[in-house]
C-alpha positions in Angstrom: 67.0 77.9 83.0 69.1 81.0 83.7 71.9 79.6 81.5 69.4 78.9 78.7 67.9 82.4 78.9 71.4 84.0 78.8 72.3 81.8 75.8 69.2 82.8 73.9 69.7 86.5 74.7 73.3 86.4 73.5 72.2 84.6 70.3 69.5 87.3 69.6 72.0 90.1 70.1 74.5 88.5 67.9 71.9 88.0 65.2 70.8 91.6 65.5 74.4 92.8 65.1 74.8 90.6 62.0 71.6 91.9 60.5 72.7 95.5 61.3 76.1 94.9 59.7 74.6 93.3 56.7 72.2 96.3 56.1 74.8 99.1 56.1 76.4 100.7 53.1 80.2 101.3 53.0 83.2 100.8 50.8 86.4 98.9 50.5 89.5 98.7 48.3 89.6 102.5 48.2 92.7 104.0 46.5 93.4 107.7 46.2 96.1 108.9 43.7 97.2 112.4 42.8 98.9 112.5 39.3 100.8 115.6 38.1 100.4 116.5 34.5 103.5 115.5 32.5 104.8 113.2 35.2 105.7 109.6 34.4 103.6 106.6 35.2 103.6 105.7 38.9 104.7 109.2 40.0 102.7 111.1 42.4 100.8 110.3 45.6 99.0 107.1 46.2 97.1 106.4 49.4 94.8 103.7 50.8 91.5 104.9 52.3 89.6 103.3 55.1 85.8 103.6 55.7 86.3 103.6 59.5 89.0 106.3 59.9 90.1 109.3 57.9 93.6 109.6 56.3 96.1 110.8 58.8 97.7 113.4 56.5 96.1 115.9 54.1 96.3 115.4 50.4 97.8 118.1 48.3 96.1 119.1 45.0 98.2 121.3 42.8 97.2 123.5 39.8 98.1 120.8 37.3 97.3 117.8 39.4 94.4 115.3 38.9 93.0 113.5 41.9 91.5 110.0 41.2 89.6 108.1 43.7 88.7 104.4 43.2 86.4 102.6 45.5 84.2 99.5 45.7 80.8 100.2 47.3 79.4 97.5 49.5 76.0 96.7 51.1 77.1 94.8 54.2 79.8 92.5 53.0 78.6 92.3 49.4 79.8 94.6 46.6 76.8 96.3 45.2 75.9 99.3 43.1 74.1 102.0 45.2 71.6 104.5 44.0 73.9 107.4 44.7 77.6 107.9 45.7 79.3 111.2 46.1 82.6 112.7 47.1 81.6 115.8 49.0 83.9 118.7 49.8 83.0 121.2 52.6 84.7 124.6 53.1 85.2 124.9 56.9 85.2 128.7 56.7 82.2 129.5 54.5 80.3 126.2 54.8 80.1 125.9 51.0 79.6 122.3 49.8 80.2 120.7 46.5 79.5 117.1 45.5 81.1 115.1 42.8 79.3 111.9 41.6 81.1 108.6 41.5 80.7 106.6 38.3 79.7 103.2 39.8 79.3 100.0 37.8 76.9 97.1 38.7 79.9 95.4 40.4 80.2 98.3 42.9 83.5 99.6 41.4 83.3 103.4 41.2 85.7 106.2 40.4 85.7 110.0 40.4 88.3 112.4 39.0 88.9 115.9 40.4 91.1 118.9 39.3 91.2 122.5 40.5 89.1 123.5 37.5 86.2 121.5 38.9 86.2 123.4 42.2 84.2 126.5 43.1 86.4 129.6 43.6 85.6 129.5 47.4 87.7 126.4 47.7 90.6 127.9 45.8 90.7 130.8 48.2 90.5 128.7 51.4 93.5 128.8 53.7 92.5 125.7 55.6 92.4 122.0 54.5 89.0 121.1 53.0 87.4 118.0 54.6 86.4 115.4 51.9 83.6 113.0 52.7 82.1 110.0 50.9 78.3 109.6 50.8 76.7 106.3 49.8 73.1 105.5 49.9 70.3 103.7 48.0 66.7 102.6 48.3 65.7 100.0 50.8 66.3 99.6 54.5 70.2 99.7 54.4 71.8 102.4 56.4 73.5 105.0 54.3 77.2 105.8 54.7 78.6 109.3 55.3 82.0 110.0 56.8 85.1 112.1 56.3 87.9 110.1 54.7 90.6 112.7 54.0 91.5 116.4 54.0 92.2 118.2 50.7 94.9 120.9 50.6 94.5 123.2 47.6 97.9 124.5 46.3 97.2 127.3 43.8 99.6 128.6 41.2 100.4 132.2 42.4 101.2 133.3 38.9 97.7 132.5 37.6 95.1 135.1 38.7 91.9 133.8 40.3 88.7 134.4 38.3 86.2 135.5 41.0 82.7 136.0 39.6 80.9 139.3 40.4 78.6 139.3 43.4 75.0 138.5 42.6 72.5 141.4 42.3 70.6 141.9 45.5 67.2 143.6 45.4 66.9 146.2 48.1 64.8 149.3 48.8 65.9 152.3 46.7 65.7 155.9 47.5 62.3 157.6 47.1 61.6 158.9 43.6 60.0 162.3 43.3 58.3 162.7 39.9 58.3 166.1 38.2 55.4 166.4 35.8 55.5 169.1 33.2 52.8 171.8 33.2 49.6 171.3 31.4 49.5 172.8 27.9 48.2 176.3 27.7 46.2 178.1 25.0 48.0 180.5 22.6 48.2 184.2 23.5 44.9 186.0 23.2 46.1 188.2 20.3 46.5 185.1 18.1 43.0 183.9 19.1 41.5 187.3 18.3 43.2 187.4 14.9 41.8 184.0 13.8 38.4 184.8 15.3 38.2 187.9 13.2 39.3 186.0 10.1 36.5 183.5 10.6 33.8 186.2 11.2 35.0 188.1 8.1 34.4 185.0 6.0 30.8 184.7 7.1 29.5 187.5 4.8 31.5 186.0 1.9 29.9 182.6 2.6 26.4 184.1 2.6 27.2 185.9 -0.7 28.4 182.7 -2.3 25.1 180.9 -1.2 23.1 183.7 -2.7 25.0 183.5 -6.0 24.5 179.7 -6.2 20.7 180.2 -5.8 20.0 179.6 -2.1 16.3 180.1 -1.5 15.5 181.4 2.0 11.8 181.4 1.2 11.6 177.7 1.7 12.9 178.0 5.3 9.4 178.0 6.7 8.4 175.1 4.4 11.4 173.0 5.5 10.7 173.6 9.2 7.0 172.8 8.8 7.8 169.4 7.1 10.5 168.3 9.5 10.9 170.7 12.3 12.6 168.4 14.7 15.2 167.1 12.2 16.2 170.6 11.0 16.3 172.0 14.5 18.4 169.2 15.8 20.8 169.3 12.9 21.3 173.0 13.1 21.5 172.9 16.9 24.1 170.0 16.7 26.3 172.1 14.4 26.2 175.0 16.9 26.8 172.6 19.8 29.9 171.1 18.1 31.3 174.6 17.6 30.7 175.2 21.3 32.5 172.0 22.2 35.5 173.0 20.1 35.5 176.4 21.9 35.4 174.7 25.3 38.2 172.3 24.3 40.3 175.3 23.2 39.8 177.2 26.4 39.2 174.9 29.4 38.3 171.3 28.6 40.7 168.4 28.2 40.6 165.5 25.7 38.7 163.2 28.1 35.9 165.8 28.5 35.7 166.6 24.8 35.5 163.2 23.3 32.3 162.0 25.1 30.5 165.2 24.4 31.6 165.3 20.7 30.5 161.7 20.3 27.0 162.4 21.5 26.6 165.6 19.4 28.1 163.8 16.4 25.5 161.0 16.6 22.7 163.5 16.9 24.0 165.4 13.9 24.2 162.2 11.8 20.7 161.0 12.6 19.0 164.4 12.3 21.0 165.4 9.3 19.9 162.2 7.4 16.3 163.0 8.0 16.8 166.7 7.1 18.5 165.9 3.8 15.7 163.4 3.0 13.2 166.3 3.4 15.2 168.5 1.1 15.4 165.8 -1.5 11.6 165.3 -1.4 11.1 169.0 -2.1 13.7 168.9 -4.9 11.9 165.9 -6.5 8.6 167.7 -6.2 10.1 170.6 -8.2 9.9 173.1 -5.4 13.6 174.1 -5.6 
């Protein structure tokens, strides 16, 4: 019985290992080449990569070199196309990462090309070899793959200046701003006010003389007020009130105080003036003027 139990346990463990191995992503037949621009066919570096251990020596990538990586992605022991496959570079100093997508066919064969122009400037200024990892994963229960496969050594051309972008704008607290408001507008000097006031008052007798010449009849004043006392009183009072508002605006009031008062007085003048003019027209039609 003990032998049978041991045999069953060993069989179950072996089956579990097989299932685990069959449900893990990986790669095989991986070839890394570095080809220099202008070099002949077959020149350059060519290395075989393993999914279980990284490459023993770092790979040099010059300013005119092109790195090509060919792999066959596998799900267990079967070549298969994953949902995603990346070559990820990580700067050991700054921690900056950059991923390059493998172009993978349905057969699982994938490739990615890399030059110095494709790298962020942080990698070009790094003084240490940059670890390169392969990441493979997909939908389902298969375990994804991620492991370092080689180290990349960037060899820049010292004669070519490095284009480093400007630092991004950071929003921080600025110094306190003290606003300086200009003084409120002031009235003109009193002498100018007195001159114009005198000019207006001097024009009043002239206005009365013109009215008398045109035939103004003050004898109808009592008649007009007896027919429409409220309308004539409000109309005449609204004219005086509007002049008072203008005087206050000229001396002390601001625009926000003047406009509401002028609106109310203007409305009263319009309504009362219409009724007062109607009364004047009635007397004119009756032949009293």
